[in-house]
N, C-alpha and C positions, 0 to 999 in steps of 0.2 A: 645165414653162409658169410663169412668175413669178405668186406670189400675195401678196395681201395680207389682213390679219384686220381685218373691217369692222365696227365697232361702231356701232349705232345706237341712241338713247336718246331716250324720249319721255316727258313728264311728263303724266300724265290725272288725271281724277276728283279736282280739288283738294277738300280738306276741312279740318276742324280737328280735334284730339285734345287731350286735357289734357295740358300745362296750356297751351291755347290755341296750339298751334304748327300753322300750315298745312302740310299735307302733300299730296303728290301722288303717283298710283301711278306707278312708274317701270317701264318697258318697255324691255327690253334683248334685242338682236337681234345675234347673234355667228356669224359666216359667214365662210368663205374666199373671196375673189373672185379669179377667174383673169384673166388678161390679156383675155380675151374678155369679162368682166363677169359670168360666171355665178357663182352663189353657191352653196356646200355648207356646209349647217349643221354647226356645233360643238356637239355633246351632251356634256353632263358638264363642260363648262368651269366652273371656279369662278371667281367675281370677286368682291372685296372693296371695298364701298362705305363710305367714310367722310365724314360731312357736318359741317360746322362751324356756329357761331353757336350762337342760344338753342335749347335742347333737343338738342343734337348727340349723334349716336348712330351706330353703324356697321350695317351688314348684310353678309351673304355669301350670294350667291346662285348657283345652278347653272343651266345652262342645259338644257332638255329636249330631245327627239328633234328638234325643228325649230329647235334653236338659241336658244331665246327663255327669258326668265327675268323675274320680276316681284318687285317690292319697292316700298317706301315711300321718299321722299325729300323733305326740306322745300326749297322755292325757294331759290336761293343757291348757294354754292360747296361742292363736293364732290370728292372724289378717289377715282378708280375704279383698280384694279390686279388684274392677274391673281393669283390665291391660289396657284394651282400651275401650272407649264408647260404650255402647249398644243402637243402634239407634231404636226407636218406632216412626214411623210415621215422624212427624216433629221435634221431640226432640231426644237428646243424653243424657244418663244418664251415671254417674259414681258415685260410692260408696265405702266407705271404713269403716270397723268396727271391734270391737273386738269380738272374739267368745272362748268359753271355750269347749273342747271337753273331753267326758268321755264314756268309752265303752258302747254302747246299748242305750246311749243317742242321741234323736233327737232334733235339734235346728230348729226352723223356724225364718225366716226373712223375712221382706217384706221391699222392696225399694218402696218411692214414690216421689213425688214432694216434700214432708215436710223433708226427711232425705236424699237426694240425691243431688248432684251437677248437675243441669240440664242446659243444653244450646240448642239454635236452632241449627239444623243439618245444616252442610254446604251445604250438597246435599241431601234436603228431600226426603224421600221415600214416597210412597204411604201411605194415612192416615191410613189403616190397616195393613202395613208391620211392620215385626218385624225381626231384623237382629243383629247378632254380626258381630266382625272383620273378614275380609275375607281371611288375611294372614296365614300362617302356625303357629300352636301353638308353641310358643317358637323360632321362627324364623329358619333360616338354622342351622343345626348342625355344630360345629367347632371342629378342632382337638385339644385335650387337650395341654394347655401350663402349664409352671411352675405355672402361678396363678391360675390354675383351680383345686378345690379338687374333685377327681374323683368318680363317681357315688358308691353309695354302695349297695350292692346286697342284697335284702329284700326277695324275694322269687325265688327258683330255682326248675325248673322243670329237671328231669333227661331224656336224650335221650333214645328213645325206641331201644334195639339193634334190626336190621331187621330180620325177620324170615328166609329171603332168605341167610342171611349170615351165619346161624348157621350151616347148613349142612357142609360147608368148615371151619368153626371155624374161621373166619376171624377176623383181629384186625385192627385199623385204626385210623386215626385222622381228623377232619375237623376245618380247622381255619376261622371263619367267621368275617366279619365287620359289625357293625349295629349300627344304631343312638339310642341313650338314650336321651327321649325327657325328657323335663321340667316337665313332669307329672309321671316320671320313667318308662314308658311303653318303649317297644322295636320295633323299625321300620326299614323299608329300609335293611334288611338283604342281604349280599351279600357274597357267597362261595369265600374266597380269595386262599384257598388250600385245596386239600384232597387227602388223600393216596388212596380212591377209592369211586368213584361216588355213590356206593350203601348206603353210610352213608350220605351223602348231605341233603336228604330230611329229615330224623330224626333229624338231627342237628337243622337245620333251624325251623322245627316245635317246638321243644323243647325251642329254644331260644327266640321265638316269645311270649312264656308265662312267661318269666322271668320278675320280677319287681325290681326295683331300688329306693333308694332315689336319687333324680336327681343330677347330678354334679353341684358345688356351684361356683361362681368366684365373688367376691365382696359383699357377701351376699346375693346374688340372684341366682336363677336355671338358668342354661344354658343347651341347648343342645348340645351333643358331639358325634362325631364319638367313637366307642369302638370296641376293638379286644377280640374275644374270642376262647378259644380252647376247643373243645369235643372230648374226648377219648372214643372209642369204643373197649371193650376188648371181646374176645370169652368166650361165654357161655354155 
């Protein structure tokens, strides 16, 4: 049955980050649409997003089990393309195109044999199989070097002061290492040092909710290891 790869993009939650660049959260939904209109989500699909203008940057996002991914983008012109081929049965699809994002505007795109580069899969999957790349999104994180532009914090969640520390009015600090992915999400958080273990869990929970513009190197997003200190003051 004929299929098309449907891309639905929406900018949400407009905000401002240094140096006063307006951003919106970008929601990407990738699914194969059958002739009957039924959608089959593609998980593990990798897409590169490159935005122009002041504060230009790029992101690389991977879809989850529901075919969805999230990133940040400035209003205006961007370019979106597959980072790795999306395989459907005996075919591999790659696609790249221009997009314009505005707060609250939804853009629908369809990828088909007519507007994509299509080649026969080197290792064909079963006829009804749908799959994206299997490697980790953005590859293995690296330690930042002089060539890397560090991640820019977009959304910060404060750590909760643990109730059990209130009675003793404890103060402390926790230093964590984490990986900031090419989609700006924080993963693989490890506590490097802590003045009191009571603060470890709140620090990790908060850090997992932080969002970044990903690190940049040579005009593309890269995953990096990052160190963050969280301070706790008696309340």
